[in-house]
BAFI-3210 file (N, C-alpha, C; in Angstrom, 3 decimals, decimal comma, padded with zeros to 6 digits):
// residues 223
n [1|2|3|4|5|6|7|8|9|10|11|12|13|14|15|16|17|18|19|20|21|22|23|24|25|26|27|28|29|30|31|32|33|34|35|36|37|38|39|40|41|42|43|44|45|46|47|48|49|50|51|52|53|54|55|56|57|58|59|60|61|62|63|64|65|66|67|68|69|70|71|72|73|74|75|76|77|78|79|80|81|82|83|84|85|86|87|88|89|90|91|92|93|94|95|96|97|98|99|100|101|102|103|104|105|106|107|108|109|110|111|112|113|114|115|116|117|118|119|120|121|122|123|124|125|126|127|128|129|130|131|132|133|134|135|136|137|138|139|140|141|142|143|144|145|146|147|148|149|150|151|152|153|154|155|156|157|158|159|160|161|162|163|164|165|166|167|168|169|170|171|172|173|174|175|176|177|178|179|180|181|182|183|184|185|186|187|188|189|190|191|192|193|194|195|196|197|198|199|200|201|202|203|204|205|206|207|208|209|210|211|212|213|214|215|216|217|218|219|220|221|222|223]
n.u [-029,644|-030,231|-032,775|-031,410|-028,629|-025,394|-023,278|-020,095|-017,338|-014,140|-012,087|-008,787|-006,691|-004,231|-004,244|-006,237|-008,037|-011,404|-013,887|-016,933|-020,132|-023,182|-026,546|-028,839|-031,995|-035,416|-036,596|-034,192|-032,974|-030,263|-029,056|-026,896|-024,637|-022,569|-019,310|-016,266|-013,567|-010,019|-006,744|-004,319|-001,565|001,582|000,828|001,186|000,513|-001,869|-000,942|000,353|002,789|004,227|003,627|003,310|002,566|000,297|-001,372|-002,185|-003,325|-005,564|-006,701|-007,583|-009,387|-011,550|-011,980|-013,408|-015,515|-016,758|-017,386|-019,334|-021,283|-021,816|-021,276|-019,069|-017,152|-016,817|-016,115|-015,276|-016,002|-013,180|-011,568|-009,610|-006,731|-004,335|-001,357|-001,094|-003,304|-005,009|-006,743|-008,593|-010,125|-012,119|-013,375|-016,170|-017,683|-020,306|-022,165|-025,698|-027,596|-029,977|-031,278|-033,708|-035,093|-035,376|-032,736|-031,034|-029,936|-027,729|-026,696|-025,345|-023,791|-022,068|-020,998|-019,762|-017,786|-016,413|-015,127|-013,532|-011,634|-009,003|-005,255|-003,098|-000,730|001,723|001,549|-000,782|-003,966|-007,729|-010,234|-012,738|-015,017|-016,834|-019,657|-020,228|-021,530|-023,526|-024,063|-026,399|-026,665|-026,578|-027,379|-026,464|-025,207|-026,808|-028,089|-029,191|-029,921|-031,568|-034,102|-034,374|-034,166|-031,922|-028,936|-026,298|-024,134|-022,385|-020,022|-018,915|-016,772|-015,299|-012,251|-010,739|-007,751|-005,580|-002,470|-001,011|000,725|000,216|-002,316|-002,027|-000,663|-002,344|-004,445|-003,191|-003,055|-005,618|-006,871|-005,191|-006,617|-008,478|-010,646|-012,023|-011,516|-014,199|-014,504|-012,202|-012,503|-012,127|-011,732|-012,591|-014,752|-016,289|-016,999|-018,289|-021,049|-022,024|-022,095|-022,774|-025,002|-027,532|-028,542|-026,607|-024,277|-025,223|-025,096|-022,814|-019,822|-017,254|-015,488|-013,565|-011,525|-010,326|-007,617|-005,455|-003,197|-003,172|-004,846|-007,946|-009,599|-012,684|-014,249|-017,250|-019,278|-022,386|-023,717]
n.v [-039,665|-042,871|-045,655|-048,242|-047,936|-048,184|-046,943|-046,510|-046,021|-044,987|-044,582|-043,517|-043,523|-042,529|-044,283|-046,141|-047,769|-047,375|-048,802|-048,546|-049,647|-049,103|-048,940|-047,266|-046,710|-046,416|-042,873|-041,972|-042,593|-043,915|-047,315|-049,008|-051,685|-052,848|-052,976|-052,052|-052,006|-051,467|-051,861|-049,499|-049,405|-048,535|-045,697|-042,526|-039,584|-039,055|-039,730|-041,684|-043,774|-045,851|-047,967|-050,822|-051,849|-050,230|-050,570|-053,496|-053,079|-051,535|-053,340|-055,377|-054,227|-053,392|-056,064|-057,070|-055,689|-055,935|-058,795|-058,573|-057,276|-058,800|-058,619|-057,165|-054,151|-051,693|-048,985|-045,976|-043,527|-041,508|-040,589|-037,729|-036,248|-034,038|-032,155|-031,145|-030,187|-027,556|-024,459|-021,534|-018,398|-017,672|-015,826|-015,862|-014,504|-014,642|-013,899|-013,910|-016,755|-016,441|-013,160|-012,281|-014,271|-016,539|-017,230|-020,214|-023,765|-024,365|-021,798|-021,339|-023,591|-022,663|-020,365|-021,098|-022,662|-020,792|-019,653|-021,535|-021,672|-020,839|-020,199|-022,961|-024,416|-027,063|-028,969|-029,263|-030,212|-030,021|-030,264|-029,792|-027,346|-025,077|-022,838|-020,036|-017,632|-015,439|-013,002|-011,076|-008,906|-005,752|-006,727|-008,048|-010,840|-013,177|-016,299|-018,546|-018,179|-019,191|-018,904|-016,193|-012,944|-011,404|-010,043|-010,634|-012,544|-013,424|-015,334|-015,944|-018,261|-021,169|-022,700|-026,186|-027,630|-030,035|-032,206|-033,325|-035,177|-036,716|-037,251|-038,911|-041,164|-042,464|-042,840|-045,155|-046,934|-047,420|-048,335|-050,310|-052,491|-052,682|-051,045|-048,072|-044,671|-042,762|-040,195|-037,662|-036,940|-033,960|-034,790|-033,314|-031,568|-033,718|-034,366|-032,604|-032,802|-034,728|-033,863|-031,120|-028,811|-027,027|-024,871|-024,377|-023,716|-021,359|-019,584|-019,610|-021,530|-023,764|-026,618|-029,317|-032,094|-034,425|-036,605|-039,225|-039,143|-036,479|-033,292|-031,916|-028,981|-027,416|-024,125|-022,562|-019,858|-018,056|-019,879]
n.w [-026,439|-027,343|-026,247|-024,605|-025,365|-024,629|-022,135|-021,029|-018,745|-017,837|-015,101|-014,417|-011,647|-009,499|-007,241|-007,547|-010,118|-011,774|-013,391|-014,897|-016,339|-017,878|-018,757|-020,954|-020,200|-020,357|-020,803|-020,275|-018,231|-016,205|-015,918|-014,011|-014,758|-014,669|-012,760|-011,195|-009,423|-008,928|-007,717|-008,502|-011,067|-012,332|-012,733|-011,597|-009,884|-011,477|-014,185|-016,787|-016,163|-016,351|-019,099|-019,695|-016,990|-016,234|-018,471|-017,895|-015,214|-015,987|-017,853|-015,954|-014,336|-016,447|-017,470|-015,104|-014,552|-017,098|-016,765|-014,752|-015,853|-018,114|-020,966|-023,460|-023,780|-026,329|-026,468|-024,621|-021,936|-020,673|-017,706|-016,776|-015,402|-013,316|-013,087|-015,822|-016,920|-018,193|-018,515|-020,071|-020,723|-023,920|-026,910|-029,291|-032,346|-034,370|-037,552|-037,645|-039,125|-040,274|-040,278|-040,197|-038,607|-036,063|-033,494|-033,803|-033,012|-034,599|-035,150|-032,507|-032,304|-034,479|-033,353|-031,076|-032,230|-033,501|-031,148|-030,367|-032,240|-031,704|-031,356|-030,345|-028,403|-030,049|-028,359|-026,936|-026,244|-026,960|-024,406|-023,467|-024,373|-022,845|-023,220|-021,585|-021,213|-023,516|-026,127|-027,486|-030,334|-028,710|-026,234|-023,258|-021,292|-021,893|-021,326|-022,846|-025,924|-027,938|-029,883|-029,856|-031,405|-033,790|-035,032|-034,853|-033,064|-030,043|-028,161|-024,998|-023,980|-021,881|-022,144|-021,651|-021,664|-022,167|-021,800|-025,091|-025,006|-022,698|-022,969|-025,291|-024,323|-022,344|-024,004|-025,670|-023,793|-023,269|-025,615|-026,097|-024,994|-027,115|-026,918|-027,813|-027,303|-026,592|-025,360|-023,579|-020,219|-018,194|-014,505|-012,621|-013,414|-014,279|-011,749|-010,821|-012,113|-010,747|-008,006|-007,659|-007,532|-009,661|-008,450|-006,694|-008,349|-009,419|-007,740|-006,847|-006,613|-005,344|-006,350|-005,076|-005,966|-004,354|-004,956|-004,911|-005,679|-007,006|-006,925|-008,187|-009,128|-009,504|-010,543|-010,109|-011,295|-011,471|-012,678]
ca.u [-029,185|-031,180|-032,866|-030,411|-027,282|-024,365|-022,189|-019,081|-016,431|-012,806|-011,553|-007,727|-006,265|-003,214|-004,441|-007,402|-008,841|-012,467|-014,773|-018,576|-020,682|-024,486|-027,315|-029,900|-033,341|-036,651|-036,677|-032,803|-032,181|-028,925|-028,831|-025,577|-024,780|-021,207|-018,676|-015,232|-012,359|-008,960|-005,618|-003,618|-000,181|001,923|000,190|001,734|000,193|-002,650|-000,167|001,199|004,375|004,787|002,418|002,799|001,941|-000,979|-002,541|-002,380|-004,399|-006,760|-007,489|-007,927|-010,588|-012,458|-012,442|-014,044|-017,069|-017,354|-017,929|-020,543|-022,375|-022,375|-021,131|-017,984|-017,672|-015,837|-015,685|-015,423|-015,344|-011,775|-011,264|-008,332|-006,549|-003,228|-000,803|-001,025|-004,505|-005,012|-007,907|-008,534|-011,369|-012,021|-014,678|-016,363|-018,394|-020,875|-023,413|-026,790|-027,852|-031,159|-031,375|-035,286|-035,689|-034,939|-031,350|-031,115|-028,799|-027,030|-025,928|-024,789|-022,726|-020,967|-020,201|-018,735|-016,735|-015,467|-014,476|-012,708|-010,533|-007,621|-003,895|-002,915|000,722|001,450|001,625|-001,976|-005,179|-008,928|-010,757|-014,001|-015,286|-017,845|-020,167|-020,495|-022,388|-023,900|-024,296|-026,940|-026,622|-026,355|-028,090|-025,475|-025,388|-027,936|-027,659|-029,635|-030,304|-031,920|-035,354|-034,375|-033,843|-030,916|-028,210|-024,871|-024,213|-021,170|-020,284|-017,727|-016,442|-014,240|-011,582|-010,212|-006,965|-004,726|-001,021|-001,053|001,399|-000,217|-003,542|-001,758|-000,113|-003,517|-005,178|-002,520|-003,412|-007,190|-006,824|-004,451|-007,721|-009,625|-011,645|-011,883|-011,619|-015,190|-014,145|-011,597|-013,463|-011,683|-012,350|-013,059|-015,716|-017,418|-017,289|-019,371|-022,335|-022,387|-022,380|-023,189|-026,414|-027,564|-028,582|-025,223|-023,317|-025,886|-024,818|-020,919|-019,282|-016,016|-015,418|-012,107|-011,456|-009,008|-007,187|-004,258|-001,714|-003,400|-006,292|-008,601|-010,324|-013,419|-015,261|-018,650|-020,131|-023,551|-024,127]
ca.v [-041,001|-043,936|-046,566|-049,629|-047,603|-048,706|-046,008|-046,930|-044,811|-045,669|-043,576|-044,009|-042,726|-043,009|-045,401|-047,241|-047,607|-047,885|-049,004|-048,307|-049,948|-048,576|-048,966|-046,127|-046,888|-045,266|-041,842|-041,473|-043,041|-044,981|-048,540|-049,332|-053,312|-053,470|-052,136|-052,601|-051,187|-052,542|-051,160|-048,767|-049,639|-047,514|-044,243|-041,588|-038,340|-039,291|-039,660|-042,784|-043,531|-047,202|-048,330|-052,106|-051,933|-049,302|-051,409|-054,433|-052,672|-051,244|-054,734|-056,071|-053,313|-053,448|-057,372|-057,478|-054,735|-056,924|-060,089|-058,407|-057,048|-060,035|-058,381|-056,438|-052,938|-051,435|-047,878|-045,733|-042,063|-041,763|-039,178|-037,299|-035,196|-033,805|-030,985|-030,772|-029,538|-025,711|-023,687|-019,950|-017,756|-017,574|-015,422|-016,073|-013,775|-015,001|-013,420|-014,963|-017,207|-015,838|-012,077|-012,031|-015,276|-016,869|-017,683|-021,719|-024,356|-024,224|-020,733|-021,508|-024,385|-021,877|-019,369|-021,917|-023,370|-019,344|-019,251|-022,630|-021,159|-020,247|-020,683|-023,490|-024,863|-028,107|-030,108|-029,328|-030,502|-029,175|-031,311|-029,197|-025,977|-024,665|-021,633|-019,334|-016,218|-015,118|-011,536|-010,858|-007,494|-005,266|-007,415|-009,065|-011,536|-014,300|-017,712|-019,257|-017,423|-019,850|-018,443|-014,850|-012,514|-010,334|-010,032|-010,673|-013,521|-013,672|-016,104|-015,968|-019,632|-021,530|-024,021|-026,784|-028,329|-031,252|-032,303|-034,299|-036,580|-037,275|-038,097|-040,171|-042,582|-042,941|-043,482|-046,187|-048,039|-048,189|-048,916|-051,839|-053,384|-052,818|-050,016|-046,520|-043,394|-041,705|-038,536|-037,495|-035,830|-033,304|-035,559|-032,172|-031,584|-034,912|-034,837|-031,550|-033,106|-035,603|-033,572|-029,874|-028,709|-025,835|-023,504|-024,000|-023,174|-020,227|-018,689|-019,527|-022,512|-024,510|-028,383|-029,553|-033,209|-034,601|-037,867|-040,050|-038,426|-035,059|-032,717|-031,342|-027,892|-026,383|-022,891|-022,157|-018,883|-017,501|-020,983]
ca.w [-026,430|-027,735|-025,403|-024,677|-025,443|-023,610|-021,812|-020,181|-018,374|-016,827|-013,914|-014,059|-010,747|-008,947|-006,029|-007,960|-011,634|-011,638|-014,709|-014,588|-017,466|-017,527|-020,121|-021,219|-020,142|-021,225|-020,144|-020,301|-016,891|-016,602|-015,033|-013,887|-014,869|-014,271|-011,896|-010,768|-008,653|-008,669|-007,322|-009,748|-011,246|-013,626|-012,440|-010,673|-010,055|-012,401|-015,091|-016,870|-015,859|-017,112|-019,984|-019,395|-015,621|-016,451|-019,314|-017,051|-014,355|-016,784|-018,323|-014,884|-014,028|-017,493|-017,433|-013,842|-014,932|-018,031|-016,338|-014,079|-017,076|-018,971|-022,148|-023,538|-024,447|-027,651|-026,452|-022,926|-021,687|-019,845|-017,165|-016,945|-014,341|-013,017|-013,426|-016,939|-017,306|-018,122|-018,969|-020,447|-021,666|-025,606|-027,344|-030,605|-032,961|-035,864|-037,815|-037,453|-040,251|-040,431|-039,262|-039,922|-038,299|-034,798|-033,576|-033,712|-032,341|-035,492|-034,721|-031,502|-032,854|-035,021|-032,434|-030,046|-032,960|-033,838|-030,001|-030,214|-033,418|-030,898|-031,472|-028,926|-028,769|-030,633|-027,385|-026,233|-026,971|-026,159|-023,698|-023,260|-024,311|-022,150|-023,016|-020,197|-021,705|-024,873|-026,318|-029,140|-030,785|-027,720|-025,043|-022,602|-020,299|-022,019|-020,941|-023,841|-027,176|-029,028|-030,172|-029,727|-032,638|-033,795|-036,343|-034,179|-031,855|-029,565|-027,002|-024,222|-023,537|-020,989|-022,859|-020,803|-022,457|-021,698|-022,799|-025,858|-024,879|-021,634|-023,728|-026,082|-023,420|-021,681|-025,308|-025,978|-022,503|-023,242|-027,041|-026,005|-024,845|-028,190|-026,681|-028,324|-026,207|-026,685|-025,220|-022,551|-019,550|-016,872|-013,423|-011,698|-014,105|-014,150|-010,431|-010,555|-012,397|-009,759|-006,925|-007,269|-007,802|-010,441|-007,638|-006,042|-009,534|-009,884|-006,379|-006,871|-005,464|-005,753|-005,984|-004,859|-005,919|-003,937|-005,233|-004,025|-006,556|-007,546|-006,612|-009,453|-008,512|-010,345|-009,595|-010,762|-011,239|-012,293|-013,405]
c.u [-030,191|-031,304|-031,883|-029,222|-026,666|-023,570|-021,237|-017,969|-015,236|-012,264|-009,959|-007,052|-004,992|-003,312|-005,128|-007,826|-010,126|-013,178|-016,450|-019,040|-022,235|-025,232|-028,415|-031,045|-034,278|-036,728|-035,173|-032,213|-031,129|-029,136|-027,593|-025,562|-023,479|-020,136|-017,494|-014,245|-011,024|-007,475|-004,734|-002,210|000,130|001,410|000,634|001,358|-000,950|-002,186|000,504|002,381|005,213|003,559|002,160|002,002|000,137|-002,142|-002,774|-003,654|-005,680|-007,467|-008,013|-009,494|-011,804|-012,943|-013,537|-015,554|-017,420|-017,961|-019,261|-021,466|-022,894|-021,876|-019,719|-018,294|-016,285|-015,365|-016,202|-015,118|-014,251|-011,780|-009,834|-007,970|-004,968|-002,832|-000,965|-002,304|-004,275|-006,283|-007,643|-009,895|-011,194|-013,287|-014,835|-017,501|-019,067|-022,061|-024,491|-027,302|-028,979|-031,740|-032,863|-036,005|-034,923|-033,486|-031,892|-029,757|-027,727|-026,003|-024,944|-023,542|-021,534|-020,122|-019,386|-017,434|-015,964|-014,871|-013,200|-011,351|-009,271|-006,482|-003,601|-001,568|000,414|001,208|000,277|-003,283|-006,374|-009,572|-012,439|-013,882|-016,805|-018,394|-020,581|-021,449|-022,642|-024,396|-025,290|-027,153|-025,388|-026,511|-026,777|-025,995|-026,539|-027,324|-028,062|-030,374|-031,206|-033,643|-035,353|-034,053|-032,461|-030,096|-026,749|-024,958|-022,793|-021,421|-018,723|-017,545|-015,232|-013,744|-010,609|-009,282|-006,055|-003,265|-001,240|-000,324|000,979|-001,296|-003,015|-001,321|-001,371|-004,353|-004,759|-002,835|-004,804|-007,405|-006,226|-005,457|-008,826|-010,637|-011,143|-012,034|-012,849|-014,783|-012,987|-012,407|-012,383|-012,424|-013,044|-014,331|-017,095|-017,643|-018,400|-020,941|-023,097|-022,942|-022,658|-024,460|-026,475|-028,000|-027,050|-024,146|-023,889|-025,122|-023,359|-020,494|-017,958|-015,993|-013,901|-012,294|-010,445|-008,734|-005,896|-003,088|-002,055|-004,732|-006,530|-009,175|-011,135|-014,194|-016,248|-019,090|-020,838|-023,846|-022,740]
c.v [-042,181|-044,921|-047,735|-049,238|-047,954|-047,583|-046,644|-045,780|-045,596|-044,539|-044,142|-043,150|-043,366|-044,303|-046,653|-046,717|-048,584|-047,759|-049,250|-048,733|-049,813|-048,607|-047,906|-046,590|-045,988|-044,273|-041,322|-041,668|-043,879|-046,150|-048,997|-051,129|-053,843|-052,233|-052,766|-051,663|-051,855|-051,392|-050,649|-049,308|-048,669|-046,280|-043,540|-040,058|-037,857|-039,126|-040,941|-042,577|-045,032|-047,879|-049,735|-052,471|-051,051|-050,187|-052,735|-054,290|-052,517|-052,364|-055,122|-055,509|-053,482|-054,734|-057,762|-056,725|-055,697|-058,405|-059,905|-057,963|-058,090|-059,736|-057,451|-055,150|-052,426|-049,952|-046,986|-044,118|-042,372|-040,414|-039,052|-036,249|-034,778|-032,397|-030,306|-030,211|-028,027|-025,185|-022,113|-019,919|-017,618|-016,842|-015,694|-015,092|-014,259|-013,848|-014,173|-015,459|-016,464|-014,737|-011,678|-012,977|-015,376|-017,445|-019,373|-022,361|-024,316|-023,173|-020,696|-022,603|-023,615|-021,140|-020,219|-022,527|-021,790|-019,293|-020,168|-022,271|-020,356|-020,813|-021,689|-024,182|-026,317|-029,329|-029,868|-029,392|-030,103|-030,182|-030,875|-027,548|-025,778|-023,187|-021,126|-018,184|-016,006|-013,917|-011,549|-009,492|-006,977|-005,812|-008,288|-009,931|-012,989|-015,364|-018,767|-018,441|-018,115|-019,136|-016,900|-014,168|-011,592|-010,807|-010,598|-011,404|-013,588|-014,334|-016,111|-017,673|-019,873|-022,748|-024,533|-027,650|-029,000|-031,505|-033,326|-035,337|-037,208|-038,316|-039,035|-041,452|-043,034|-043,454|-044,742|-047,318|-048,635|-048,708|-050,126|-053,133|-053,749|-051,690|-048,720|-045,712|-042,537|-040,372|-038,820|-036,552|-035,505|-034,069|-034,596|-031,690|-032,470|-035,169|-033,719|-031,768|-034,122|-035,044|-031,947|-029,502|-027,243|-024,712|-023,202|-023,319|-021,847|-018,960|-018,726|-020,654|-023,319|-025,736|-028,741|-031,444|-033,800|-036,212|-038,400|-039,212|-037,019|-034,534|-031,787|-030,069|-027,195|-025,549|-022,868|-021,141|-018,358|-018,759|-021,756]
c.w [-026,578|-026,605|-025,756|-024,988|-024,120|-023,322|-020,736|-019,930|-017,511|-016,388|-013,726|-013,399|-010,530|-008,004|-006,798|-009,283|-011,383|-012,974|-014,223|-016,149|-017,073|-019,146|-019,827|-021,050|-020,825|-020,422|-019,905|-018,936|-017,137|-015,607|-015,032|-013,779|-014,598|-013,498|-011,321|-010,242|-008,342|-008,240|-008,567|-009,873|-012,381|-013,797|-011,368|-010,954|-011,316|-013,854|-015,414|-016,743|-016,366|-017,667|-019,707|-018,299|-015,850|-017,224|-018,592|-016,033|-015,003|-017,221|-017,107|-014,525|-014,987|-017,498|-016,222|-014,261|-016,229|-017,636|-015,503|-014,971|-017,949|-020,331|-022,099|-024,125|-025,371|-027,403|-025,076|-022,895|-020,613|-018,756|-017,094|-015,908|-014,459|-013,497|-014,752|-017,645|-016,836|-018,755|-019,094|-020,886|-023,272|-025,770|-029,006|-031,220|-034,140|-036,250|-038,099|-038,556|-041,000|-039,939|-039,156|-039,106|-036,812|-034,775|-033,237|-033,319|-033,226|-035,355|-033,426|-031,590|-033,631|-034,338|-031,587|-030,855|-033,325|-032,482|-029,720|-031,247|-032,473|-031,310|-030,413|-029,650|-029,303|-029,733|-026,267|-027,174|-026,491|-025,512|-023,843|-023,683|-024,051|-022,421|-021,653|-020,264|-023,187|-025,129|-027,865|-029,285|-029,442|-026,350|-024,391|-021,791|-020,321|-021,970|-021,992|-024,998|-027,742|-028,815|-030,304|-031,072|-032,710|-035,121|-036,014|-033,062|-031,384|-028,432|-026,060|-023,616|-022,574|-021,636|-021,765|-021,674|-021,590|-022,567|-023,698|-025,658|-023,483|-022,112|-024,408|-025,167|-022,699|-022,684|-025,660|-024,900|-022,902|-024,697|-027,106|-026,016|-026,101|-027,687|-027,193|-027,406|-026,823|-026,647|-023,637|-021,502|-018,205|-015,712|-012,678|-012,201|-014,150|-012,878|-009,818|-010,971|-011,489|-008,441|-006,428|-008,092|-008,652|-009,566|-007,099|-007,186|-009,864|-008,888|-006,395|-005,977|-006,092|-005,511|-006,072|-004,807|-005,631|-004,097|-004,368|-004,376|-006,728|-006,826|-007,535|-008,544|-010,018|-009,883|-010,746|-010,156|-011,934|-013,162|-014,147]
res [m|a|k|n|s|i|i|a|a|i|d|i|g|s|a|k|i|c|t|l|i|s|i|v|e|e|g|g|d|l|r|v|v|g|a|s|s|v|k|s|q|g|v|n|k|s|q|i|v|n|l|e|e|a|s|a|a|i|t|e|s|v|d|a|a|e|r|m|a|g|f|s|i|t|e|a|f|v|s|i|s|g|r|h|i|e|s|f|n|s|n|g|v|v|a|i|t|d|p|q|g|d|i|t|a|s|d|i|a|r|v|v|d|a|a|r|a|v|s|l|p|g|n|r|e|v|l|h|i|i|p|t|a|f|k|v|d|s|q|e|g|i|k|d|p|i|g|m|s|g|v|r|l|e|a|t|t|h|i|i|t|g|s|t|t|v|l|k|n|v|r|k|c|v|e|h|l|g|i|s|v|s|e|f|v|f|s|a|l|a|a|s|y|a|s|v|s|e|t|e|q|e|l|g|v|g|l|v|d|i|g|a|g|s|t|a|v|s|i|f|v|e|g]
***
């Protein structure tokens, strides 16, 4: 991420709506320049039930954060949760581009795309695809295959999906402000980056994100 880039996030919950605006400083550190939390409206169990009320509450939260920051935002990451979230495992296999050379980031991207190529119902949308392990030829349990040699690369991934209808309604509320959604982020996954260490993930840990209307759970094993 380039220095002085702006990163904004909107957390739409059943009890409150929070907006955070930060600037990327030298070294990749984030400096928060705007934050707000307002009472939620039009949201029940982490899902939009009234577009007009939800849009008004999101507008109030974003406006307050923008006033603190001193500038407006045009895009934001948006958290998502609720009973519509589902997840499953998927495998992908590709031939390594240069069998005489090393495995590259391009090979990783191709095998993850291969794992993503699963048949989903028309009402489901992929939120995250998380590689959990790689296999190079017959060698299993590899965490990072970049730089290794081989001819066949396999990836085991965990795919998190959400309801297309729910996501569309949330996107409508955010885009009503002239803000595009950079990416939807599952709330329990986002919470894990803030509160779960790499050691805890390696040993095995569960994270419970308790909200006013819904509770999200994520479980980590071997990283």
